[in-house]
C-alpha positions, -999 to 999 in steps of 0.1 A, spaced: 69 -285 -264 94 -271 -232 64 -262 -208 86 -254 -183 88 -219 -198 53 -211 -195 39 -187 -174 43 -197 -136 66 -213 -113 93 -209 -141 87 -171 -151 116 -154 -134 154 -156 -150 165 -182 -127 140 -204 -127 138 -206 -165 175 -211 -163 169 -242 -141 142 -253 -164 165 -251 -197 189 -271 -177 158 -298 -164 145 -297 -200 182 -308 -215 185 -331 -190 149 -349 -206 160 -348 -239 193 -366 -229 178 -392 -209 150 -397 -233 172 -401 -262 195 -424 -241 168 -447 -233 147 -448 -265 164 -477 -281 152 -497 -251 117 -482 -257 117 -492 -293 131 -529 -286 113 -535 -255 79 -553 -246 46 -536 -234 59 -530 -201 90 -509 -212 74 -476 -209 66 -478 -174 102 -487 -169 113 -458 -185 92 -436 -164 98 -451 -131 135 -448 -138 134 -414 -151 115 -405 -118 141 -420 -94 164 -397 -110 148 -367 -107 152 -370 -69 189 -365 -65 189 -342 -96 216 -313 -87 199 -283 -98 166 -291 -83 166 -271 -49 142 -255 -25 154 -221 -31 133 -195 -44 134 -180 -76 155 -147 -66 169 -135 -33 188 -106 -15 167 -76 -28 166 -90 -68 129 -100 -66 104 -76 -88 68 -71 -83 47 -103 -81 75 -126 -79 79 -152 -53 96 -141 -19 99 -154 14 111 -124 34 114 -85 30 147 -85 18 142 -110 -11 123 -79 -27 138 -50 -45 135 -13 -34 101 0 -30 88 -37 -25 76 -57 3 70 -95 6 35 -104 11 3 -127 0 -32 -124 -6 -54 -153 3 -85 -138 -2 -77 -138 -38 -63 -175 -36 -23 -162 -32 -16 -179 -5 23 -179 -10 46 -148 -3 54 -124 -36 66 -91 -39 42 -64 -36 46 -23 -35 54 -11 -2 59 25 -9 48 56 -26 63 74 -51 60 111 -40 41 130 -67 65 164 -60 96 145 -65 80 141 -102 60 168 -108 67 198 -87 60 238 -77 21 232 -81 -7 243 -57 -9 218 -28 -44 209 -39 -37 194 -74 -17 163 -56 -34 133 -43 -19 115 -11 -20 84 10 -38 87 41 -39 60 72 -75 56 86 -69 54 126 -32 56 118 -24 51 159 -49 20 160 -19 -7 153 -21 -44 155 -3 -57 185 6 -23 200 11 -31 237 -18 -18 261 -3 10 282 -31 9 306 -30 -20 319 -60 -35 302 -69 -57 277 -77 -38 245 -114 -43 231 -116 -24 201 -110 -25 161 -75 -23 146 -68 -5 114 -31 -6 110 -2 -29 112 25 -6 111 41 23 132 34 58 124 70 64 116 72 36 94 39 49 74 54 84 69 87 67 56 66 46 31 49 75 15 18 81 39 14 118 39 -19 123 60 -29 105 94 -62 104 109 -61 107 147 -90 101 173 -81 125 202 -98 123 237 -95 136 269 -80 108 291 -63 105 322 -58 141 327 -43 142 289 -51 139 254 -49 104 243 -52 84 211 -86 60 213 -104 42 190 -133 41 212 -173 52 212 -197 78 225 -172 104 228 -156 89 255 -123 72 260 -118 38 283 -87 19 295 -97 -8 268 -100 14 241 -67 38 248 -36 36 226 -14 61 239 -9 99 246 -15 119 214 18 136 223 36 101 214 23 101 179 28 136 174 66 134 183 70 109 156 54 135 133 77 162 140 106 138 137 99 130 103 94 167 95 128 175 110 144 150 92 127 155 58 127 192 51 108 190 19 79 171 30 42 181 37 23 162 61 -19 164 71 -36 152 102 -75 151 104 -87 149 139 -117 133 152 -118 155 180 -132 145 212 -107 167 234 -128 192 256 -100 206 282 -94 242 272 -67 247 245 -59 209 248 -50 208 211 -29 237 212 -11 226 242 -4 188 227 6 201 194 30 227 214 47 207 235 54 181 204 74 210 187 50 212 160 41 248 158 68 259 138 58 237 109 21 248 112 -1 260 81 -20 292 94 -56 291 93 -56 325 78 -40 315 50 -59 287 38 -85 292 10 -122 301 21 -138 299 -10 -125 271 -31 -95 288 -45 -63 270 -49 -40 263 -24 -3 279 -23 21 260 -41 39 233 -22 72 251 -32 59 283 -14 46 261 16 83 244 18 101 279 15 77 292 45 81 258 64 41 255 66 46 220 63 18 207 87 -20 211 78 -44 203 109 -80 196 106 -105 190 129 -141 180 132 -152 204 157 -162 237 143 -155 257 178 -118 253 176 -112 275 146 -125 303 166 -109 293 202 -75 275 189 -73 287 150 -72 250 139 -89 247 105 -124 229 106 -124 198 85 -155 203 65 -153 240 58 -118 232 39 -128 200 21 -152 176 12 -156 141 19 -174 111 12 -193 88 36 -166 66 54 -173 31 64 -194 3 43 -214 29 23 -184 43 8 -171 10 -5 -204 3 -26 -199 -3 -62 -210 25 -80 -218 49 -53 -199 75 -39 -225 94 -14 -210 126 9 -206 122 48 -237 142 66 -211 168 76 -195 176 46 -210 198 17 -217 177 -15 -188 163 -33 -191 185 -64 -191 218 -41 -170 244 -57 -164 262 -21 -138 239 -7 -108 230 -30 -99 196 -11 -114 161 -15 -110 134 11 -121 101 -1 -125 73 24 -122 38 14 -125 16 41 -152 -8 52 -168 -4 88 -156 -36 103 -119 -36 93 -108 -68 83 -68 -77 77 -76 -108 54 -95 -88 31 -76 -59 27 -56 -71 0 -87 -77 -23 -103 -44 -16 -70 -28 -25 -68 -40 -59 -93 -32 -90 -125 -25 -66 -103 1 -53 -95 20 -89 -134 16 -97 -141 33 -65 -119 62 -72 -134 65 -106 -169 65 -90 -161 91 -67 -142 114 -91 -172 115 -114 -195 123 -81 -172 153 -72 -179 169 -109 -145 151 -125 -121 163 -94 -96 140 -81 -96 134 -46 -68 146 -28 -66 122 -2 -75 86 0 -76 71 35 -74 32 39 -70 6 65 -38 -16 64 -22 2 35 4 -25 30 -20 -53 18 -25 -57 -17 -22 -83 -44 3 -62 -65 2 -24 -66 -23 -18 -44 -31 16 -29 3 29 -39 -4 23 -74 -39 39 -72 -24 69 -61 0 68 -87 -25 68 -111 -46 96 -97 -15 119 -98 -7 110 -133 -43 119 -143 -44 153 -128 -7 160 -127 1 153 -165 -27 137 -181 -10 104 -178 -20 69 -167 8 71 -138 26 96 -123 57 76 -132 52 83 -169 51 120 -162 80 145 -173 89 175 -160 85 206 -184 64 186 -206 32 198 -221 5 177 -205 -4 145 -219 34 138 -229 37 106 -216 71 87 -216 75 50 -214 73 29 -183 84 -3 -173 65 -36 -178 41 -42 -150 59 -69 -136 92 -47 -128 100 -33 -97 83 4 -95 107 33 -98 108 51 -64 128 78 -48 138 66 -15 152 29 -5 134 1 3 101 5 29 101 -1 62 75 -25 76 69 -33 112 37 -53 108 26 -86 103 13 -91 69 3 -125 65 33 -145 54 35 -186 48 68 -202 51 61 -231 23 68 -209 -8 100 -227 -17 83 -261 -15 53 -250 -35 75 -236 -60 95 -266 -63 64 -286 -64 54 -263 -93 86 -266 -112 84 -306 -108 50 -308 -118 55 -288 -149 87 -304 -159 71 -337 -155 41 -333 -178 68 -322 -204 87 -352 -199 57 -375 -202 45 -359 -230 80 -365 -246 79 -400 -237 46 -404 -257 64 -393 -288 93 -418 -286 
């Protein structure tokens, strides 16, 4: 009978308490007014209803505050700013599925090696940002108005802080240097240029320096023709000391070294290029010699289909031990990304898993990685690692040293996920709507109004 305890605006502890007080108020008022309703004429119910509605206006426990704040909000609870959400969560919304008011979503990956460590590198799955440099609102450094597509909303530094471990970078010759551009026909223009590649590579170097147990992969769409151009820019960025040598990469689909051995040797940067000539001239691994890849763009998001990219071997080839799954449309769309990162993403991972002969993707490349209707890409990667590393539904259920398939109980889906690092950082513009508190209040009043109305009918 006390409808305020139904799922909806009163699902959190603080809102349940508020609804409990409100329902107590309704009971008291209806009992006080019951004699008037019993002894009056036919107009009394309307008088009673009007009186109670008037009492609602100044009632002290009806406030415009949200249900939680100051880092206490859990997954899917309403929020008004990033600081409302707990560790590993961020405040966003998803209008494309009807969720227009901000709520807490996953904002940070769980690094699988923090739970199950010491396996070969190719046994893990990692989150990758497609065109990691192509950032919304990034200022033009050429003086020209940029005319191109954008794929991310966050700095590369924050991408790495939030658990991204693979970066797709498009590198071009431009202005006697090497730049990151989102361009066409193999040429960078002032209206498609973002920044000198060394600037982003220095962000990677700073991250690796500050995080001595982390491994990062860079996948280059390579339009650099300057002799030794890539070698020079990586050297100048200070990344040579982390370089995983081409000579140590598996050549016939064997397992990679363990992550433990890679860290001990400080071989914590993997670099792949789309230019096959760079293996011989610069010692940089040719991407499709070492990994298989599905078709990027729209063909890679068609339900039930996972074709291989034309440059790649078939996905079920055993001659390459790494698998890159692209999951992003040809035309990036911020407003649709949160919907794309929901159930359809999990379905596509399963489709590509089967297409690859029951091999889990090692890299999952996405646009606008922070956008979701809840768990998003982070939840997808957790599931991928859980299945591969321990036979569990999510990596958070894995137990170090336990037998395969031995899974621990994990929190309910509406709680803050376990995370190995502080709250995520985000510098982009996930769509926020400032009316969350108003909507929350309206929902509370509507729910409790109907409770009050039905109680009056019972008088």
